[in-house]
Backbone bond lengths (Angstrom), bond angles and torsions (degrees), N, CA, C in turn:
res aa  C-N    CA-C-N  psi(-1)  N-CA   C-N-CA  omega(-1)  CA-C   N-CA-C  phi
1 M - - - 1.512 - - 1.615 108.96 -
2 F 1.461 115.45 -37.13 1.466 113.72 -172.38 1.520 101.09 -122.47
3 G 1.345 118.81 162.63 1.363 130.69 169.07 1.440 114.91 -149.65
4 V 1.282 119.99 150.00 1.542 131.30 178.62 1.389 112.99 -126.45
5 L 1.341 112.73 133.96 1.477 123.34 176.26 1.562 106.44 -122.36
6 A 1.359 113.63 117.46 1.394 119.52 178.46 1.615 105.76 -99.91
7 S 1.191 111.71 141.93 1.565 113.49 -179.84 1.435 113.24 -54.75
8 G 1.415 117.56 122.93 1.472 117.81 177.29 1.471 113.60 90.87
9 R 1.381 121.61 1.92 1.371 123.18 -175.67 1.566 112.21 -133.19
10 L 1.308 118.22 164.56 1.441 122.09 -179.24 1.585 109.10 -69.82
11 V 1.320 109.27 164.98 1.495 112.60 176.41 1.561 112.32 -64.26
12 N 1.220 120.83 146.64 1.476 126.43 177.05 1.476 104.49 -119.19
13 T 1.319 113.02 120.74 1.480 122.44 174.36 1.503 109.25 -119.72
14 N 1.366 116.12 9.10 1.419 118.51 -176.50 1.562 109.55 -83.87
15 V 1.268 118.44 73.52 1.449 128.21 -175.45 1.616 105.94 -84.02
16 Q 1.352 112.01 137.48 1.445 114.20 177.30 1.471 111.41 -109.63
17 Q 1.253 128.43 150.20 1.594 126.13 177.91 1.493 103.60 -101.76
18 A 1.338 111.67 127.10 1.496 120.43 173.55 1.559 112.48 -93.32
19 A 1.311 113.35 -35.11 1.381 123.84 -175.48 1.566 112.32 -152.97
20 P 1.216 126.57 171.49 1.435 124.27 -177.76 1.536 114.13 -57.40
21 N 1.423 116.53 -25.99 1.400 118.64 -179.49 1.494 115.26 -125.23
22 Q 1.405 114.84 14.91 1.439 119.57 177.79 1.459 112.62 -137.54
23 F 1.451 109.28 133.85 1.515 117.51 -177.76 1.518 105.45 -132.13
24 F 1.241 110.64 171.10 1.479 118.74 -170.74 1.465 112.96 -155.42
25 F 1.338 118.85 155.39 1.471 122.96 172.94 1.536 105.62 -129.04
26 T 1.277 121.18 147.78 1.477 124.90 169.55 1.452 109.16 -91.21
27 L 1.355 113.49 125.36 1.546 116.82 169.88 1.398 113.43 -99.15
28 E 1.376 119.72 109.10 1.359 117.54 -175.82 1.464 115.37 -87.95
29 H 1.296 121.30 150.85 1.422 130.02 -173.81 1.629 109.89 46.59
30 V 1.250 111.44 62.13 1.485 119.74 -164.65 1.663 106.03 -67.87
31 E 1.305 116.58 -24.83 1.527 115.66 -173.53 1.496 110.54 -61.95
32 G 1.239 118.57 -27.15 1.484 123.25 170.00 1.569 123.73 -71.77
33 I 1.338 113.08 -9.72 1.276 125.12 -174.18 1.572 112.14 -95.41
34 H 1.336 125.87 118.30 1.438 124.87 177.80 1.551 110.61 -101.02
35 H 1.404 118.97 -44.51 1.443 127.66 -179.49 1.414 110.02 -120.55
36 I 1.302 118.34 150.63 1.403 127.30 168.13 1.539 108.40 -136.49
37 V 1.335 112.16 148.72 1.517 122.28 169.38 1.485 108.72 -116.74
38 V 1.381 112.80 127.62 1.439 123.76 174.75 1.484 106.75 -104.67
39 F 1.388 119.99 133.93 1.499 116.35 177.60 1.550 106.41 -155.34
40 L 1.301 110.19 164.57 1.417 124.42 177.57 1.495 104.57 -84.85
41 T 1.333 119.70 137.05 1.426 121.42 179.69 1.499 115.51 -76.48
42 G 1.298 117.17 -20.25 1.470 122.26 -178.33 1.479 111.58 101.21
43 Q 1.339 117.72 -7.45 1.573 119.52 -176.76 1.451 110.50 -77.22
44 I 1.268 113.83 -44.52 1.557 116.36 -175.64 1.569 102.98 -138.23
45 P 1.298 113.33 120.24 1.522 120.51 177.45 1.502 110.19 -84.89
46 F 1.358 114.17 162.79 1.508 116.21 177.13 1.552 106.48 -66.15
47 A 1.387 114.76 159.65 1.463 118.20 171.70 1.561 106.88 -72.47
48 E 1.330 115.18 151.35 1.406 118.79 -179.27 1.520 116.84 -44.29
49 G 1.325 118.86 130.34 1.481 113.16 174.49 1.585 109.30 92.37
50 F 1.291 118.76 -10.11 1.451 120.32 -178.58 1.516 111.21 -110.16
51 G 1.405 111.17 166.32 1.479 117.70 176.20 1.615 102.27 -161.70
52 G 1.268 113.31 -174.34 1.433 121.18 -173.38 1.529 111.35 -125.23
53 S 1.363 115.20 115.02 1.523 122.33 164.91 1.332 113.44 -68.72
54 I 1.448 116.35 130.45 1.525 118.79 -174.10 1.660 99.92 -106.43
55 Y 1.392 110.17 131.69 1.401 119.09 179.46 1.570 109.03 -125.73
56 F 1.338 115.16 141.41 1.419 123.65 175.66 1.547 103.10 -101.46
57 G 1.298 116.76 130.43 1.562 125.98 176.13 1.464 111.87 -121.36
58 W 1.420 108.20 125.03 1.461 124.61 -177.85 1.408 112.01 -121.18
59 A 1.362 118.83 136.96 1.436 123.37 -179.57 1.567 109.64 -67.40
60 V 1.259 117.26 125.17 1.517 122.63 172.40 1.544 105.73 -126.21
61 G 1.321 114.53 98.72 1.525 116.91 -172.64 1.435 107.96 63.85
62 S 1.348 116.69 -135.35 1.453 124.86 170.49 1.414 119.22 -80.48
63 D 1.269 124.48 -4.24 1.409 130.34 -179.14 1.652 108.25 -105.18
64 I 1.271 113.92 169.18 1.367 123.91 172.81 1.607 114.02 -114.90
65 A 1.198 118.09 120.39 1.487 124.38 -179.61 1.425 104.09 -94.85
66 W 1.391 116.96 127.13 1.432 124.90 177.36 1.547 116.99 -113.01
67 Q 1.300 107.26 142.90 1.572 115.01 -178.85 1.499 113.05 -124.02
68 L 1.229 124.26 127.12 1.399 130.19 -174.23 1.690 102.38 -71.37
69 L 1.309 119.02 128.71 1.378 125.69 177.01 1.483 111.38 -101.68
70 G 1.379 117.92 -46.90 1.431 117.51 178.45 1.491 102.84 170.99
71 Y 1.386 118.29 -144.88 1.457 121.69 -179.03 1.612 109.15 -152.97
72 I 1.354 110.89 163.16 1.413 116.05 162.64 1.490 113.56 -132.20
73 S 1.284 122.77 163.95 1.468 122.70 -165.71 1.703 102.14 -156.82
74 N 1.332 113.82 170.09 1.373 119.53 172.99 1.706 114.09 -56.10
75 D 1.286 111.49 -33.91 1.421 116.34 -178.69 1.749 110.12 -89.97
76 K 1.176 109.22 -14.40 1.618 116.58 175.45 1.589 104.73 -133.49
77 P 1.377 120.18 74.93 1.418 125.02 -171.30 1.615 113.05 -72.86
78 S 1.185 116.41 -5.14 1.411 116.43 175.45 1.491 116.05 -152.73
79 A 1.300 125.60 153.69 1.489 129.04 -179.43 1.471 110.54 -151.47
80 I 1.366 109.76 141.83 1.442 113.83 177.83 1.690 112.17 -110.60
81 F 1.300 111.73 138.75 1.413 116.94 -170.66 1.609 108.47 -129.45
82 K 1.310 113.73 138.91 1.376 120.78 171.92 1.520 112.02 -90.63
83 I 1.416 120.55 111.70 1.380 122.88 -174.02 1.593 114.65 -108.04
84 S 1.403 113.34 -1.73 1.371 117.02 -170.98 1.670 110.54 -62.88
85 K 1.299 115.52 -23.90 1.491 121.06 178.03 1.470 113.29 -107.72
86 V 1.249 118.62 2.91 1.517 122.09 -178.02 1.490 108.75 -93.50
87 R 1.287 115.33 103.89 1.361 119.08 172.17 1.584 112.87 -138.37
88 P 1.322 115.26 85.97 1.527 118.31 -172.22 1.535 103.98 -60.44
89 T 1.276 109.45 141.62 1.656 119.26 -178.58 1.518 107.65 -109.28
90 E 1.432 123.81 -25.90 1.311 119.64 -178.12 1.502 115.62 -115.16
91 V 1.275 117.25 142.64 1.443 120.14 -179.45 1.553 110.07 -76.55
92 S 1.191 116.45 114.13 1.482 125.46 179.17 1.432 117.12 -114.15
93 I 1.351 115.75 176.81 1.491 115.57 -178.47 1.483 109.42 -77.24
94 S 1.264 120.22 133.68 1.401 129.20 176.60 1.588 108.10 -153.24
95 P 1.306 112.17 167.51 1.525 115.75 -175.71 1.552 105.18 -67.41
96 F 1.336 118.56 -21.49 1.514 119.28 -179.55 1.379 116.02 -88.17
97 G 1.252 120.20 79.54 1.540 123.07 -178.14 1.496 110.69 -143.38
98 G 1.264 120.78 173.77 1.512 125.32 177.72 1.473 114.41 54.37
99 D 1.230 115.24 -126.82 1.419 122.73 -175.19 1.540 111.69 -63.43
100 T 1.302 121.76 -22.43 1.415 123.54 176.05 1.483 111.56 -67.19
101 M 1.342 116.39 -41.01 1.431 126.01 178.07 1.555 110.55 -55.23
102 E 1.318 112.54 -45.16 1.600 116.35 -177.37 1.518 105.73 -65.24
103 T 1.262 127.14 -28.38 1.423 130.37 -174.19 1.559 104.22 -71.52
104 M 1.373 115.70 -43.91 1.436 120.83 -176.53 1.477 115.06 -74.25
105 G 1.283 119.79 -22.61 1.499 116.58 -179.11 1.466 114.72 82.42
106 E 1.369 112.27 -172.10 1.448 113.72 177.80 1.539 116.93 -89.95
107 V 1.250 115.80 150.91 1.511 115.82 -179.98 1.589 108.34 -117.14
108 S 1.317 114.63 126.59 1.362 122.29 179.17 1.537 111.56 -71.64
109 A 1.383 113.61 162.34 1.470 123.26 -173.94 1.533 111.17 -57.90
110 Q 1.334 116.05 -35.69 1.437 116.64 179.97 1.533 119.17 -89.10
111 N 1.400 115.22 -2.15 1.367 122.76 -179.82 1.590 113.90 -104.54
112 A 1.194 123.22 167.96 1.480 122.28 168.47 1.490 106.40 -150.87
113 L 1.273 120.96 167.64 1.331 129.35 177.54 1.593 118.50 -110.43
114 L 1.159 115.24 143.37 1.507 123.20 176.42 1.499 110.01 -111.25
115 G 1.226 115.27 106.39 1.542 117.99 -176.22 1.526 111.37 -97.37
116 I 1.285 120.51 144.85 1.406 124.17 166.68 1.492 114.23 -131.96
117 S 1.311 110.49 118.55 1.491 119.30 -173.20 1.500 109.42 -108.90
118 V 1.307 119.73 113.18 1.389 130.74 177.45 1.611 112.52 -69.11
119 E 1.245 115.41 112.13 1.468 119.64 -172.03 1.498 110.81 -140.64
120 P 1.354 122.83 163.31 1.421 119.23 169.55 1.582 117.78 -67.26
121 L 1.291 113.34 134.40 1.463 119.70 -178.77 1.500 115.59 -46.38
122 T 1.444 115.54 -34.52 1.509 117.93 -177.87 1.546 104.04 -63.93
123 M 1.360 123.84 -37.90 1.458 123.08 179.58 1.572 110.68 -71.69
124 I 1.402 114.54 -43.13 1.482 116.43 -178.57 1.515 112.05 -61.92
125 L 1.232 121.52 -38.34 1.460 126.41 -171.67 1.561 108.10 -68.88
126 Q 1.329 118.30 -24.01 1.538 120.83 -176.91 1.493 111.31 -92.44
127 Q 1.410 117.85 3.61 1.492 124.55 -179.12 1.636 105.84 -86.88
128 T 1.224 120.10 155.07 1.422 130.23 173.62 1.517 113.05 -117.42
129 P 1.403 114.68 109.14 1.465 111.76 -179.17 1.446 113.38 -70.07
130 A 1.359 116.70 173.36 1.530 121.58 -179.14 1.472 110.76 -69.00
131 D 1.340 115.73 151.15 1.420 120.12 170.33 1.648 110.97 -64.65
132 N 1.355 107.28 152.44 1.442 114.56 174.00 1.606 113.19 66.76
133 T 1.343 113.24 26.64 1.483 116.78 178.12 1.535 112.50 -105.87
134 Q 1.314 115.01 -15.25 1.509 117.74 176.66 1.529 111.89 -85.31
135 P 1.336 114.85 133.29 1.436 111.93 178.69 1.544 117.60 -61.88
136 S 1.299 116.11 147.80 1.405 121.16 -178.37 1.557 110.12 -60.20
137 T 1.267 113.75 145.05 1.455 120.72 178.54 1.547 110.03 -124.69
138 V 1.230 116.00 175.39 1.461 122.78 176.90 1.430 112.16 -66.03
139 E 1.283 119.34 -43.21 1.476 122.74 -169.72 1.428 115.24 -48.15
140 P 1.355 124.49 -43.34 1.499 119.73 -177.03 1.551 105.33 -68.39
141 F 1.342 126.30 -42.36 1.501 124.15 172.49 1.461 113.27 -56.52
142 V 1.290 118.52 -42.25 1.612 118.62 178.81 1.536 108.33 -63.84
143 D 1.301 110.40 -41.72 1.565 113.01 -175.99 1.597 110.23 -68.59
144 F 1.312 115.27 -36.74 1.412 116.26 -178.17 1.649 107.14 -72.42
145 T 1.296 117.98 -38.59 1.351 121.03 -177.82 1.584 112.59 -64.07
146 Q 1.408 116.42 -43.02 1.344 120.36 175.55 1.481 116.67 -62.31
147 K 1.365 111.44 -32.81 1.504 116.46 -173.18 1.594 105.86 -81.04
148 M 1.400 116.87 -29.63 1.447 118.66 173.49 1.491 112.26 -74.82
149 L 1.216 119.77 -37.72 1.531 117.05 179.60 1.574 106.70 -68.94
150 Q 1.309 120.24 -40.56 1.427 121.99 -178.17 1.527 108.63 -61.62
151 N 1.325 111.52 -44.62 1.599 115.77 179.43 1.608 109.43 -62.15
152 F 1.327 115.39 -37.10 1.479 116.31 -177.27 1.534 111.26 -69.56
153 V 1.310 113.81 -42.37 1.569 119.75 -179.37 1.536 104.87 -65.59
154 N 1.238 120.94 -43.27 1.554 124.05 -177.81 1.553 105.84 -61.47
155 Y 1.375 116.41 -48.93 1.425 122.51 -176.44 1.514 111.24 -57.85
156 A 1.380 110.76 -55.98 1.458 117.94 -178.39 1.631 114.17 -60.71
157 G 1.375 106.99 -33.91 1.536 113.23 -178.81 1.565 108.19 -74.78
158 S 1.290 121.02 -17.07 1.480 119.94 175.95 1.528 112.28 -74.03
159 F 1.221 118.35 -12.08 1.552 123.76 176.39 1.430 109.69 -96.50
160 A 1.300 120.62 0.10 1.518 118.85 -177.86 1.508 112.73 -63.01
161 I 1.268 114.25 143.14 1.432 117.57 178.64 1.457 112.88 -126.63
162 N 1.347 127.62 155.73 1.427 127.29 179.99 1.639 104.46 -101.01
163 P 1.285 116.78 111.92 1.424 115.51 178.69 1.467 118.15 -57.53
164 A 1.419 116.30 -23.97 1.475 117.22 176.30 1.494 112.71 -70.56
165 I 1.361 114.62 -17.15 1.502 117.48 -174.72 1.623 108.24 -109.72
166 T 1.278 117.67 -41.62 1.364 122.79 -178.86 1.547 107.89 -113.18
167 P 1.305 119.44 128.71 1.481 119.84 -179.47 1.550 107.57 -73.55
168 L 1.280 110.63 143.00 1.490 119.30 175.45 1.490 118.94 -73.74
169 S 1.220 125.76 131.15 1.411 130.54 -175.79 1.497 107.49 -79.89
170 P 1.407 123.79 125.05 1.375 125.42 179.77 1.475 115.10 -69.14
171 N 1.324 119.93 -9.51 1.380 127.06 176.69 1.588 120.28 -88.91
172 Q 1.481 108.43 -6.38 1.389 116.93 179.49 1.523 112.84 -110.41
173 T 1.389 115.37 156.54 1.401 120.72 171.21 1.481 108.44 -106.90
174 Y 1.356 115.34 132.79 1.438 122.90 -175.28 1.473 109.50 -114.49
175 I 1.482 114.53 139.35 1.519 121.55 177.47 1.601 105.22 -112.39
176 P 1.205 118.61 127.12 1.484 119.13 -178.32 1.573 104.88 -63.66
177 S 1.316 117.67 138.94 1.409 122.59 -178.99 1.426 112.40 -67.49
178 S 1.366 119.56 -14.81 1.619 120.10 176.38 1.657 104.19 -75.66
179 V 1.274 118.56 -32.29 1.399 121.39 176.52 1.425 111.20 -59.36
180 L 1.321 116.63 -48.20 1.467 118.56 177.34 1.473 116.86 -69.92
181 E 1.241 119.77 -33.90 1.403 122.95 167.64 1.423 117.64 -61.07
182 R 1.361 119.83 -44.71 1.426 127.31 174.05 1.506 111.18 -59.05
183 W 1.288 116.45 -48.06 1.500 120.18 174.35 1.584 113.27 -55.41
184 Y 1.341 114.24 -46.83 1.425 118.13 177.23 1.490 113.76 -61.61
185 A 1.427 120.87 -40.93 1.453 120.07 176.09 1.604 109.81 -61.77
186 N 1.348 114.36 -44.09 1.356 115.32 -174.28 1.627 116.07 -62.43
187 F 1.322 106.66 -43.57 1.409 116.74 171.97 1.494 117.95 -57.57
188 Q 1.330 114.62 -44.41 1.506 119.70 176.66 1.545 105.09 -60.96
189 H 1.407 121.95 -46.46 1.313 121.96 -173.93 1.619 112.25 -61.82
190 K 1.371 118.87 -41.65 1.366 122.62 176.50 1.443 113.39 -63.27
191 L 1.405 118.37 -37.37 1.412 127.43 178.14 1.482 108.18 -62.41
192 Q 1.210 120.41 -38.77 1.565 123.81 -172.32 1.558 105.33 -79.74
193 M 1.339 119.94 -31.81 1.492 124.95 -173.98 1.615 105.54 -77.73
194 D 1.293 115.55 -44.33 1.462 120.23 179.59 1.574 110.27 -154.57
195 P 1.309 114.49 104.89 1.532 120.80 -177.22 1.574 113.15 -61.59
196 N 1.268 121.85 -10.01 1.263 128.00 175.31 1.552 122.83 -106.73
197 F 1.371 111.09 16.36 1.503 113.59 -166.49 1.453 106.78 -76.05
198 W 1.307 121.25 -14.77 1.417 120.30 -175.41 1.547 108.96 -78.48
199 K 1.258 114.23 -5.55 1.663 116.88 -178.82 1.603 105.57 -84.81
200 T 1.222 122.05 -14.04 1.403 125.91 -174.71 1.548 110.95 -91.13
């Protein structure tokens, strides 16, 4: 029913059942994993109105601390999570406690668990995933770049002088503000067409 793909590794479909509605994967040598993809294999869908909350479990002493990453459902059959910075440090309330923990066994310091708890979507959608678990996207970079460019144009424009009012110094090089504005417009257009254009 479920599969996990860790960056740089083969697909893992070796899911284990901890309880009727709880499943888990063991992620070995987790320090080398930065992103994981959790997905439905397509063999068995969720029951109508249900989905799977995805939890990351990390050994804290003899216990396991769980952190909510997000969810998958029939309408969202896969999700990618950034786990390189997710290291829960406190044991908190999660579906994976008590008898469920005994089924999972012990987790070594270099391994982690990925838990999937099948729950009603109404409950899942009210939960808040951990910060820094969504993979980075281009949008923050584009937003930063646009703000930086706007700041530069505004800063450079604040030094503009009118030659009719202020005489030009022969020791200075001047750039017409229209050139700067045209460059800014061209850069904005290229950024909108391909946010990674600057890499070529």
